[in-house]
ROLUMVEX-891217 format. One line per 3 residues: number of its first residue (from 1); their letters; for each residue x, y, z of C-alpha. Coordinates in steps of 0.5 Angstrom, whole numbers, padded with zeros to 4 digits. Layout:
BEGIN
NUM) a) X,Y,Z | ... .
END
This chain:
BEGIN
1) mkt) 0003,-0053,-0003 | 0005,-0046,-0006 | 0012,-0044,-0008 .
4) npd) 0015,-0039,-0004 | 0020,-0035,-0008 | 0025,-0030,-0006 .
7) fah) 0023,-0023,-0010 | 0030,-0021,-0011 | 0032,-0028,-0014 .
10) ltp) 0026,-0030,-0018 | 0029,-0036,-0022 | 0026,-0038,-0029 .
13) evl) 0024,-0045,-0025 | 0021,-0041,-0019 | 0017,-0036,-0023 .
16) ldm) 0015,-0041,-0028 | 0013,-0046,-0022 | 0009,-0040,-0019 .
19) vee) 0005,-0038,-0025 | 0003,-0046,-0027 | 0000,-0046,-0020 .
22) alg) -0003,-0040,-0020 | -0006,-0041,-0027 | -0007,-0048,-0027 .
25) tpm) -0004,-0048,-0034 | 0003,-0051,-0036 | 0008,-0047,-0039 .
28) tgl) 0014,-0047,-0044 | 0021,-0045,-0041 | 0020,-0038,-0045 .
31) tip) 0022,-0033,-0039 | 0023,-0026,-0042 | 0025,-0020,-0037 .
34) lps) 0021,-0014,-0039 | 0023,-0007,-0037 | 0020,-0005,-0030 .
37) yin) 0023,0000,-0025 | 0019,-0003,-0019 | 0016,-0010,-0020 .
40) rvy) 0019,-0016,-0024 | 0015,-0017,-0030 | 0016,-0023,-0035 .
43) elq) 0014,-0025,-0042 | 0012,-0032,-0042 | 0008,-0037,-0046 .
46) trs) 0003,-0043,-0045 | 0004,-0049,-0048 | -0002,-0048,-0053 .
49) ger) 0002,-0042,-0055 | -0001,-0036,-0052 | 0003,-0030,-0050 .
52) lia) 0002,-0028,-0043 | 0005,-0022,-0038 | 0007,-0024,-0031 .
55) kfy) 0007,-0018,-0026 | 0011,-0020,-0019 | 0009,-0014,-0015 .
58) rpg) 0015,-0012,-0010 | 0014,-0014,-0003 | 0012,-0008,0002 .
61) rws) 0010,-0003,-0004 | 0002,-0005,-0004 | -0002,-0009,0000 .
64) rta) -0007,-0014,-0002 | -0012,-0009,-0002 | -0009,-0004,-0005 .
67) ied) -0007,-0009,-0011 | -0014,-0011,-0011 | -0016,-0003,-0012 .
70) ehr) -0012,-0003,-0018 | -0016,-0010,-0021 | -0023,-0007,-0019 .
73) fla) -0021,-0001,-0023 | -0019,-0004,-0029 | -0025,-0009,-0029 .
76) dce) -0030,-0003,-0028 | -0026,0000,-0034 | -0027,-0006,-0038 .
79) sme) -0034,-0006,-0036 | -0035,0000,-0040 | -0032,-0002,-0046 .
82) ipv) -0026,0003,-0044 | -0019,0000,-0048 | -0015,-0003,-0042 .
85) vcp) -0011,-0009,-0040 | -0015,-0013,-0035 | -0011,-0019,-0031 .
88) lkl) -0013,-0026,-0032 | -0018,-0030,-0028 | -0013,-0035,-0024 .
91) sdg) -0015,-0042,-0022 | -0018,-0040,-0015 | -0022,-0035,-0019 .
94) gtl) -0019,-0029,-0017 | -0014,-0024,-0020 | -0008,-0024,-0015 .
97) wsa) -0004,-0030,-0013 | 0000,-0030,-0007 | 0006,-0034,-0004 .
100) gtt) 0010,-0032,0002 | 0010,-0024,0001 | 0010,-0024,-0007 .
103) fla) 0004,-0023,-0010 | 0003,-0025,-0018 | -0002,-0022,-0023 .
106) lfp) -0002,-0025,-0030 | -0004,-0021,-0036 | -0005,-0022,-0044 .
109) kka) 0000,-0019,-0048 | -0002,-0013,-0052 | 0003,-0010,-0057 .
112) grv) 0002,-0003,-0060 | 0006,0003,-0062 | 0007,0009,-0059 .
115) fel) 0002,0014,-0060 | 0004,0020,-0064 | 0000,0027,-0063 .
118) nad) 0000,0030,-0070 | -0006,0034,-0070 | -0011,0037,-0066 .
121) edw) -0016,0031,-0066 | -0011,0027,-0063 | -0011,0032,-0057 .
124) vrl) -0019,0031,-0057 | -0018,0024,-0058 | -0014,0024,-0051 .
127) grl) -0019,0028,-0048 | -0025,0023,-0049 | -0021,0017,-0047 .
130) vgr) -0019,0021,-0040 | -0026,0023,-0039 | -0029,0016,-0040 .
133) ihv) -0024,0013,-0035 | -0026,0018,-0030 | -0033,0016,-0031 .
136) ags) -0031,0009,-0029 | -0027,0012,-0023 | -0032,0016,-0020 .
139) rdt) -0037,0010,-0019 | -0033,0007,-0014 | -0027,0009,-0009 .
142) crd) -0020,0006,-0007 | -0020,0002,0000 | -0012,0003,0001 .
145) rvt) -0009,0007,-0004 | -0005,0014,-0004 | -0009,0020,-0004 .
148) lhp) -0006,0025,-0008 | -0006,0031,-0003 | 0000,0036,-0001 .
151) nks) -0002,0035,0007 | -0003,0027,0006 | 0002,0024,0000 .
154) trh) 0007,0030,-0001 | 0008,0031,0007 | 0009,0023,0008 .
157) dld) 0014,0023,0002 | 0018,0029,0005 | 0018,0026,0012 .
160) fli) 0020,0019,0009 | 0026,0023,0005 | 0028,0028,0011 .
163) rgg) 0027,0023,0017 | 0030,0017,0013 | 0036,0021,0012 .
166) fvt) 0036,0021,0005 | 0038,0028,0004 | 0045,0030,0006 .
169) peh) 0046,0034,0012 | 0049,0040,0008 | 0042,0041,0005 .
172) raa) 0037,0038,0010 | 0035,0044,0013 | 0034,0048,0006 .
175) fed) 0030,0042,0003 | 0026,0042,0009 | 0024,0049,0010 .
178) lts) 0023,0050,0002 | 0019,0044,0001 | 0015,0046,0008 .
181) riv) 0013,0053,0005 | 0011,0050,-0002 | 0006,0045,0002 .
184) eri) 0004,0050,0006 | 0002,0055,0000 | -0001,0050,-0004 .
187) sgl) -0005,0046,0001 | -0011,0050,0001 | -0012,0050,-0006 .
190) ftg) -0014,0043,-0006 | -0020,0045,-0001 | -0027,0043,-0004 .
193) vef) -0023,0040,-0010 | -0027,0033,-0013 | -0023,0027,-0011 .
196) iri) -0024,0020,-0015 | -0020,0014,-0017 | -0015,0016,-0023 .
199) hgd) -0010,0013,-0027 | -0004,0017,-0023 | 0001,0016,-0029 .
202) fhr) -0003,0018,-0035 | 0003,0020,-0040 | 0004,0018,-0047 .
205) gnl) 0009,0012,-0045 | 0003,0009,-0042 | -0002,0009,-0048 .
208) ldr) -0001,0004,-0054 | -0004,0006,-0061 | -0006,-0001,-0064 .
211) pge) -0008,-0001,-0071 | -0015,-0003,-0073 | -0017,-0002,-0065 .
214) glm) -0015,0005,-0063 | -0012,0007,-0056 | -0011,0003,-0050 .
217) vid) -0009,0005,-0043 | -0004,0001,-0040 | 0000,0001,-0033 .
220) fdd) -0005,0002,-0027 | 0000,0001,-0022 | 0000,0008,-0019 .
223) mms) -0008,0009,-0019 | -0010,0013,-0013 | -0015,0018,-0011 .
226) gpp) -0014,0025,-0013 | -0016,0031,-0017 | -0018,0029,-0024 .
229) vhd) -0013,0034,-0027 | -0007,0030,-0025 | -0009,0025,-0031 .
232) lwl) -0009,0031,-0036 | -0003,0035,-0034 | 0002,0029,-0035 .
235) llp) 0000,0029,-0042 | 0002,0037,-0044 | 0009,0038,-0048 .
238) dla) 0011,0044,-0043 | 0009,0048,-0037 | 0001,0050,-0036 .
241) rrs) 0002,0057,-0039 | 0005,0055,-0045 | 0000,0049,-0046 .
244) rre) -0006,0053,-0047 | -0008,0050,-0053 | -0007,0043,-0052 .
247) isl) -0011,0044,-0045 | -0017,0047,-0049 | -0017,0041,-0054 .
250) ile) -0016,0036,-0048 | -0022,0039,-0045 | -0026,0039,-0051 .
253) gyg) -0026,0032,-0052 | -0026,0031,-0044 | -0033,0035,-0044 .
256) qfr) -0036,0030,-0049 | -0036,0025,-0043 | -0036,0028,-0036 .
259) efe) -0036,0035,-0033 | -0029,0038,-0032 | -0028,0043,-0026 .
262) yps) -0025,0048,-0029 | -0022,0052,-0023 | -0018,0045,-0022 .
265) lrl) -0013,0048,-0027 | -0010,0052,-0022 | -0007,0046,-0019 .
268) iec) -0003,0044,-0025 | 0004,0047,-0023 | 0003,0045,-0016 .
271) lrf) 0002,0038,-0018 | 0008,0038,-0022 | 0012,0040,-0015 .
274) mri) 0008,0034,-0012 | 0010,0029,-0017 | 0018,0032,-0016 .
277) vyy) 0017,0030,-0009 | 0014,0023,-0011 | 0019,0021,-0015 .
280) law) 0025,0023,-0010 | 0021,0019,-0005 | 0020,0013,-0010 .
283) car) 0028,0013,-0012 | 0029,0013,-0004 | 0025,0007,-0003 .
286) qad) 0030,0003,-0008 | 0036,0007,-0007 | 0040,0001,-0004 .
289) dyd) 0038,-0004,-0010 | 0044,-0006,-0014 | 0041,-0004,-0021 .
292) frt) 0039,0003,-0018 | 0045,0004,-0016 | 0049,0002,-0022 .
295) nhp) 0044,0007,-0026 | 0044,0013,-0022 | 0051,0013,-0018 .
298) dwg) 0050,0020,-0016 | 0043,0020,-0013 | 0043,0022,-0006 .
301) sdl) 0050,0026,-0006 | 0051,0033,-0004 | 0051,0035,-0011 .
304) fwq) 0045,0032,-0013 | 0041,0035,-0007 | 0044,0042,-0009 .
307) rel) 0041,0041,-0016 | 0034,0039,-0013 | 0034,0045,-0009 .
310) ldl) 0035,0049,-0015 | 0030,0045,-0019 | 0025,0046,-0013 .
313) thq) 0026,0053,-0012 | 0025,0054,-0019 | 0018,0050,-0019 .
316) fqv) 0016,0055,-0013 | 0017,0061,-0017 | 0013,0057,-0023 .
319) ime) 0007,0056,-0018 | 0007,0063,-0016 | 0007,0066,-0023 .
322) hlv) 0001,0061,-0025 | -0003,0063,-0019 | -0002,0070,-0020 .
325) awe) -0004,0070,-0027 | -0010,0065,-0025 | -0012,0070,-0019 .
328) egr) -0012,0076,-0024 | -0016,0072,-0029 | -0011,0071,-0034 .
331) ffg) -0012,0064,-0037 | -0005,0062,-0036 | -0002,0069,-0037 .
334) e) 0004,0070,-0041 .
END
């Protein structure tokens, strides 16, 4: 009979019982909790000495189908020899185990160091890697994942923040007015843009440099359907207009594997705004968690929203400057 663990109280005994049942392999008592903002992640060890990573998905965040989208994307990448970490096959032949409302996946432990960008070739190398991932991403679609579009994902996040009462009354009207104006301004820019499966959180923290093997991409938890450019801009060291060289080098590598829609570069600062909104909603969804409140005691206060309004106002200005430069034919003008 399957164990039904309470996600908020995963004791070592309960989680190990669940892992042993899912994997069909006896485990040692090793349970090392690893940093994770949303899920519960632990390093474990089988009795034969193999180190594993157990990922317990937060209930209510993703459906079974959505998690299977992630696993299918990883399998597609692996089939093309793209360096990713795929979930292990479990005792029932699948890659996702469920007990009650808790889902579990197990991964082999892969270590590596932070990827250092010290030369032009490093940026080209990143571009090649993203291009290969997008070749895999374009071969199938998501069944139950976020679609990264102002009128879909961003409006949904804004509705959640505003209707959910997370924005304080003093700043609610200004927040709603400003964000609505930005969404209205940028939505049309996404018309005709290619949407494929993308990593969704492709920053340097999700890249491992493994000596003797090369780069490995980790953490596909936020994979989504979106414009390919979204997996490029998160790598940049600064605003788009101050990262022209890095963009050119990334695209040099990307183009070796896949054609890039050059006009989609005008979306970069729009996507940065959407990322800000996404992060606000992401925080709001865990605002009642004890650990979150402890680490972010002023989140949601009047002062907090005052600062956010200033940041969003500035980002709107950046968007408009970026679009004007683009429309005038200046490549990310000064």
